[in-house]
VOLOLUM-63565 format. One record per residue (C-alpha): x, z, y; residue number from 1; residue in one letter. Coordinates in Angstrom, 2 decimals, decimal comma, padded with zeros to 5 digits. Example, Ala and Ser with C-alpha at 12.3 -4.5 7.8 and 13.67 -1.06 7.14 Angstrom:
       X       Z       Y pos code
  012,30  007,80 -004,50   1    A
  013,67  007,14 -001,06   2    S
% end
This chain:
       X       Z       Y pos code
 -009,03 -019,62 -021,45   1    M
 -007,98 -020,65 -025,21   2    N
 -004,69 -018,39 -025,32   3    V
 -005,26 -017,68 -029,55   4    T
 -006,93 -019,82 -032,32   5    P
 -009,91 -017,75 -031,92   6    T
 -010,06 -018,44 -028,03   7    G
 -010,19 -015,02 -027,24   8    S
 -007,98 -012,85 -025,05   9    T
 -008,78 -009,82 -026,66  10    R
 -006,08 -008,29 -029,65  11    F
 -007,03 -005,52 -031,83  12    E
 -003,53 -003,94 -031,25  13    S
 -000,74 -005,02 -028,70  14    H
  000,75 -005,83 -032,06  15    H
 -001,46 -008,18 -032,48  16    A
  000,15 -010,28 -029,04  17    L
  002,31 -011,69 -032,30  18    E
 -000,30 -014,38 -032,46  19    R
  000,46 -015,63 -029,22  20    L
  003,67 -018,11 -029,52  21    P
  005,75 -016,16 -027,28  22    Y
  006,60 -012,76 -029,47  23    F
  007,55 -011,56 -032,82  24    E
  007,06 -008,44 -034,51  25    L
  010,28 -006,15 -034,84  26    L
  008,33 -003,44 -036,19  27    G
  006,28 -000,24 -035,40  28    P
  005,44 -000,41 -031,71  29    G
  008,10 -003,43 -031,21  30    R
  007,25 -006,83 -029,96  31    L
  010,10 -009,25 -029,05  32    A
  010,62 -012,63 -027,64  33    L
  010,13 -015,10 -030,13  34    A
  012,09 -018,12 -028,31  35    D
  014,86 -016,36 -025,74  36    P
  014,63 -019,68 -023,59  37    S
  011,46 -017,70 -022,16  38    L
  013,83 -015,26 -020,35  39    G
  015,33 -013,89 -018,17  40    P
  012,62 -011,50 -016,49  41    A
  012,88 -008,81 -013,53  42    V
  010,46 -005,84 -014,30  43    D
  009,86 -004,81 -010,48  44    V
  007,50 -001,77 -011,59  45    H
  008,67  000,69 -013,78  46    T
  008,93  004,42 -013,97  47    H
  010,49  007,45 -015,48  48    L
  008,99  010,50 -016,35  49    A
  007,85  012,47 -013,32  50    L
  008,37  016,02 -012,54  51    A
  006,47  018,22 -010,03  52    Y
  007,32  021,95 -009,20  53    L
  010,16  022,52 -011,75  54    R
  013,47  020,67 -012,00  55    P
  013,20  017,56 -014,32  56    M
  012,65  019,00 -018,12  57    Q
  012,65  015,53 -020,10  58    V
  015,92  014,84 -021,39  59    D
  015,93  011,12 -019,66  60    L
  019,11  010,13 -021,09  61    G
  017,54  010,74 -024,75  62    R
  016,32  008,09 -027,42  63    E
  013,33  008,39 -029,43  64    H
  012,06  005,97 -032,09  65    P
  009,03  005,02 -030,57  66    R
  007,88  004,79 -026,87  67    T
  004,68  006,39 -026,32  68    E
  003,00  004,32 -023,32  69    H
 -000,05  005,61 -021,88  70    Y
 -001,97  002,48 -023,12  71    L
 -001,00  003,03 -026,95  72    L
  000,51  000,01 -028,37  73    M
 -002,21  000,25 -031,57  74    D
 -005,29  000,79 -029,14  75    H
 -006,75 -002,81 -028,47  76    P
 -005,75 -004,78 -025,41  77    V
 -008,24 -006,96 -023,55  78    E
 -005,91 -009,41 -021,28  79    L
 -008,46 -010,60 -019,07  80    D
 -009,62 -007,24 -017,43  81    I
 -007,54 -004,72 -015,01  82    Y
 -005,07 -003,11 -017,15  83    A
 -006,44  000,32 -017,07  84    N
 -010,08 -000,70 -018,16  85    Q
 -008,88 -000,65 -021,73  86    N
 -008,58  003,06 -021,39  87    F
 -011,13  004,93 -023,52  88    T
 -012,31  008,28 -021,68  89    P
 -009,85  009,83 -024,27  90    G
 -007,05  008,10 -023,22  91    D
 -007,75  008,87 -019,41  92    L
 -007,94  012,43 -020,00  93    R
 -004,77  012,34 -022,40  94    R
 -003,09  010,50 -019,54  95    M
 -004,05  012,87 -016,85  96    K
 -003,28  015,75 -018,97  97    W
  000,48  014,34 -019,37  98    D
  001,07  013,46 -015,91  99    L
 -000,27  016,41 -014,11 100    I
 -000,45  019,83 -016,40 101    A
  002,72  018,88 -018,47 102    L
  004,77  017,38 -015,14 103    S
  006,62  020,55 -015,25 104    M
  007,56  020,43 -019,06 105    T
  009,52  018,34 -021,54 106    G
  006,38  017,81 -023,78 107    L
  003,94  015,32 -024,16 108    G
  003,93  011,71 -024,12 109    M
  006,38  011,71 -021,10 110    R
  009,17  012,89 -023,26 111    R
  009,84  009,44 -024,43 112    T
  009,58  007,78 -021,33 113    H
  013,51  008,08 -021,04 114    T
  016,00  005,50 -019,87 115    V
  017,29  004,69 -023,42 116    P
  013,66  003,92 -024,22 117    N
  013,06  001,43 -021,41 118    L
  016,25 -000,29 -022,27 119    L
  015,68 -001,01 -025,61 120    R
  012,16 -002,48 -024,63 121    E
  013,86 -004,59 -021,62 122    M
  016,52 -005,81 -024,57 123    R
  013,74 -006,92 -027,18 124    D
  011,70 -009,04 -024,45 125    L
  015,02 -010,32 -022,56 126    R
  014,25 -008,43 -019,22 127    I
  017,58 -008,01 -017,91 128    E
  016,64 -006,03 -014,52 129    G
  014,32 -003,33 -013,87 130    A
  013,43 -001,74 -010,60 131    V
  012,66  002,19 -011,33 132    L
  010,11  003,54 -009,00 133    L
  010,15  007,61 -008,08 134    P
  007,45  008,89 -006,42 135    I
  008,28  012,52 -004,74 136    D
  006,13  014,84 -002,65 137    L
  007,21  017,28  000,28 138    P
  009,84  020,17 -001,03 139    A
  008,31  019,94 -004,58 140    I
  009,81  017,31 -006,37 141    S
  013,50  015,37 -006,61 142    H
  012,63  012,76 -008,88 143    N
  014,44  010,08 -006,42 144    A
  017,54  012,03 -006,81 145    R
  017,27  012,32 -010,43 146    T
  016,67  008,80 -011,05 147    Y
  019,14  007,69 -009,12 148    L
  021,33  009,61 -010,96 149    E
  020,73  008,72 -014,55 150    V
  020,37  005,20 -013,49 151    S
  023,70  004,86 -011,94 152    R
  025,94  004,08 -015,22 153    P
  023,22  001,03 -015,69 154    H
  023,64 -001,92 -014,06 155    G
  020,44 -003,38 -015,33 156    E
  018,52 -000,69 -013,58 157    L
  018,12 -001,06 -009,69 158    V
  016,55  002,46 -008,46 159    C
  014,36  002,69 -005,30 160    F
  014,21  005,96 -003,09 161    G
  011,14  008,10 -002,40 162    S
  010,84  010,02  001,20 163    V
  007,66  011,50  001,67 164    H
  006,60  010,35  005,21 165    P
  005,57  014,14  005,79 166    M
  009,02  015,33  005,23 167    S
  011,39  016,94  007,66 168    L
  014,32  014,62  008,80 169    D
  013,07  011,11  007,51 170    L
  016,27  009,20  008,48 171    A
  018,33  012,08  007,01 172    G
  016,73  011,73  003,70 173    K
  016,59  008,30  003,50 174    L
  020,29  007,90  004,06 175    D
  021,22  010,40  001,52 176    A
  019,45  008,28 -001,04 177    Q
  020,59  005,27  000,04 178    V
  024,37  006,78 -000,15 179    A
  023,41  007,55 -003,88 180    L
  022,54  003,80 -004,07 181    G
  018,68  003,42 -003,45 182    A
  017,82 -000,21 -002,80 183    R
  014,35  000,18 -001,58 184    G
  011,51  002,62 -000,90 185    V
  008,11  003,33 -003,33 186    K
  005,29  004,53 -001,27 187    V
  002,14  005,66 -003,27 188    H
 -000,59  006,82 -000,78 189    P
 -002,90  007,98 -003,49 190    A
 -000,52  010,29 -005,49 191    T
  001,31  011,21 -001,60 192    Q
 -001,99  011,69 -000,33 193    M
 -001,10  010,06  002,95 194    I
 -002,60  006,77  004,36 195    R
 -000,54  004,12  004,62 196    P
 -000,97  003,46  008,42 197    D
 -000,37  006,94  009,09 198    H
  002,17  007,45  012,00 199    P
  004,86  009,23  010,00 200    R
  004,69  006,42  007,43 201    A
  004,79  003,80  010,02 202    M
  008,01  005,69  011,22 203    R
  009,41  005,20  007,68 204    L
  008,65  001,77  007,26 205    Y
  010,31  001,01  010,81 206    E
  013,59  003,17  009,22 207    L
  013,73  000,90  006,00 208    C
  013,52 -002,35  007,79 209    G
  016,66 -000,84  010,09 210    E
  018,15 -000,55  006,77 211    R
  017,00 -003,61  004,94 212    E
  015,15 -001,93  002,38 213    L
  011,87 -003,26  000,89 214    P
  008,96 -001,08  000,64 215    V
  007,42 -001,56 -002,53 216    L
  003,59  000,06 -002,24 217    F
  000,99  001,16 -004,72 218    H
 -001,57 -001,03 -003,13 219    C
 -005,09 -000,79 -003,75 220    G
 -007,76  001,19 -005,64 221    P
 -007,71  001,44 -009,55 222    V
 -010,74  003,03 -009,88 223    G
 -009,57  005,72 -012,13 224    I
 -007,92  007,85 -009,26 225    E
 -009,29  010,86 -007,42 226    P
 -011,71  009,65 -004,43 227    R
 -009,47  011,13 -001,98 228    A
 -006,60  008,70 -003,13 229    G
 -008,72  005,89 -003,52 230    R
 -009,99  006,39  000,44 231    R
 -006,29  006,10  000,98 232    R
 -005,39  003,05 -001,19 233    S
 -007,81  000,53  000,57 234    Q
 -006,06 -002,44  001,09 235    V
 -007,11 -002,88  004,86 236    A
 -005,33  000,37  005,64 237    L
 -001,76 -001,82  004,84 238    Y
 -002,24 -004,45  007,53 239    E
 -000,95 -002,33  010,31 240    P
  002,04 -001,64  008,64 241    A
  003,15 -005,20  007,66 242    V
  001,88 -006,20  011,20 243    A
  003,71 -003,83  013,19 244    R
  006,87 -003,90  011,36 245    N
  007,78 -007,36  010,56 246    P
  011,35 -006,67  009,92 247    R
  010,34 -004,68  006,82 248    T
  009,79 -006,18  003,53 249    T
  006,50 -005,16  001,59 250    F
  005,88 -005,65 -001,64 251    I
  001,98 -004,77 -002,58 252    L
  002,44 -003,18 -006,16 253    G
 -000,58 -004,32 -008,37 254    H
 -001,31 -006,85 -005,65 255    A
 -003,98 -004,97 -003,91 256    G
 -005,44 -003,68 -007,37 257    A
 -009,49 -004,33 -007,57 258    L
 -009,08 -005,78 -004,15 259    Q
 -007,05 -008,56 -004,64 260    F
 -008,64 -011,28 -002,48 261    D
 -007,71 -008,95  000,55 262    A
 -003,81 -008,56 -000,56 263    A
 -003,90 -012,17 -001,09 264    L
 -004,93 -012,57  002,61 265    E
 -002,21 -010,16  003,87 266    L
  000,65 -012,41  001,83 267    A
 -000,67 -015,43  003,44 268    R
 -000,84 -014,26  006,92 269    C
  002,29 -012,53  006,85 270    Y
  005,89 -013,69  005,44 271    P
  006,78 -010,00  004,85 272    N
  004,50 -009,21  002,21 273    V
  004,90 -010,22 -001,52 274    W
  002,62 -009,74 -004,35 275    L
  003,66 -008,04 -007,76 276    E
  001,65 -008,61 -011,03 277    T
  001,51 -005,34 -012,51 278    A
 -001,85 -004,37 -014,19 279    S
 -003,76 -007,46 -012,85 280    Q
 -005,90 -009,52 -015,12 281    S
 -004,71 -013,04 -016,51 282    L
 -007,46 -014,53 -013,98 283    T
 -005,75 -012,92 -011,18 284    V
 -002,10 -013,78 -012,10 285    V
 -003,32 -017,19 -012,80 286    R
 -004,96 -016,76 -009,12 287    R
 -001,43 -015,55 -007,56 288    M
  000,57 -018,58 -009,19 289    L
 -001,82 -020,90 -007,66 290    R
 -002,66 -019,58 -004,40 291    E
 -000,08 -017,08 -003,13 292    A
  003,32 -018,09 -001,43 293    P
  005,06 -019,11 -004,64 294    P
  008,30 -017,49 -003,28 295    D
  006,63 -014,30 -002,92 296    R
  005,22 -013,21 -006,47 297    V
  007,00 -010,89 -008,73 298    L
  006,55 -009,53 -012,01 299    F
  005,80 -006,10 -012,76 300    G
  004,44 -004,10 -015,79 301    S
  004,05 -000,09 -014,41 302    D
  006,26  000,74 -017,92 303    W
  005,56  003,22 -019,46 304    P
  001,76  003,21 -018,31 305    F
  001,88 -000,30 -020,06 306    Y
  003,98 -002,21 -022,54 307    S
  006,09 -004,53 -020,86 308    Q
  004,81 -007,22 -023,43 309    A
  001,45 -007,25 -022,48 310    M
  002,52 -008,11 -018,65 311    S
  004,83 -011,05 -019,98 312    L
  001,94 -012,20 -022,00 313    A
 -000,34 -012,84 -018,60 314    K
  002,62 -014,59 -016,91 315    V
  003,39 -016,62 -019,73 316    F
 -000,15 -017,74 -020,66 317    I
 -000,93 -018,25 -016,72 318    A
  002,40 -020,51 -016,03 319    S
  002,03 -022,43 -019,47 320    E
  003,02 -025,77 -018,49 321    G
  004,77 -024,93 -015,24 322    D
  008,17 -023,83 -016,12 323    E
  009,44 -023,93 -012,36 324    A
  006,49 -021,24 -011,83 325    A
  007,69 -019,38 -014,75 326    R
  011,19 -018,86 -013,48 327    R
  010,19 -017,93 -009,85 328    R
  007,77 -015,26 -011,14 329    I
  009,82 -013,58 -013,83 330    L
  013,63 -014,07 -012,27 331    W
  014,27 -016,05 -009,30 332    E
  012,31 -014,46 -006,81 333    N
  012,97 -011,09 -007,48 334    A
  016,58 -012,17 -007,99 335    A
  016,83 -013,52 -004,42 336    R
  014,81 -010,47 -002,79 337    L
  017,21 -007,56 -004,71 338    L
  020,17 -009,78 -004,39 339    K
  020,83 -009,77 -008,21 340    L
  023,22 -012,19 -010,45 341    E
  022,89 -012,96 -013,74 342    R
% end
């Protein structure tokens, strides 16, 4: 796995990724593609700031000089572990405070998780499309509507919706989001606190299939979530959804996270299952390219938790010498699924 002159997959900071042949450093916090021919790419797993209890307090249209990713750019990064294992205990405390305690404010790291900051990082790295993934709870949030409104002027951004399965009038809420431009639906069992095989969730997937809306799951335990969320994210719980809804396309975000083997088996058994790379280790990304159905693997970063460069680096390394595989995972598969044009 010799990816640097020292043969290491560990870098003293994200900026040190410029030692790879794929990147150059534009300035503090900004990596860019060194060779434009490495693109284009579609990042199918991104978020903006999320708000709960109160309306969105972050100005999602404001640009900030630097994006404060939850894994800071000046922190060390190891590519061959699950991404959140790069967090220190202090990083985790700061991230959870920002996500939970500050979700009713415009303060903290989240204030930089805006449309212009995402688009700037995409331009630097020749990522020509990104999927925004809102996450809503019943009654106390309107992230889907907010995301759909702020993304409308930006053709690079594809926005999914979010309808909590326990909401009243599932079909009506889903259709309202489709009318605003939703191109799919995000389901996060750990955050939304509902099992993926719950009867109400199963009804949501059926409605998505009828409307040809792909469902992007947060799939698999990640090791840092609350115990109740971890129980609801076990990959075995997702099989009833994909088995009973063959008309619905399911994207397993994080490719099962710490249970990749189980997610890989679902992708092999069910033609309506896709895998997505966000947060996975370099070893697992290599396995996806080698063992998963080649036309059903997608690139994702989980921005702003992580820089898009870190996630791109793993795909570039894993696909070295196989340009066709690189094109599929970075662009062609997502373009086909989402009906995108260059």
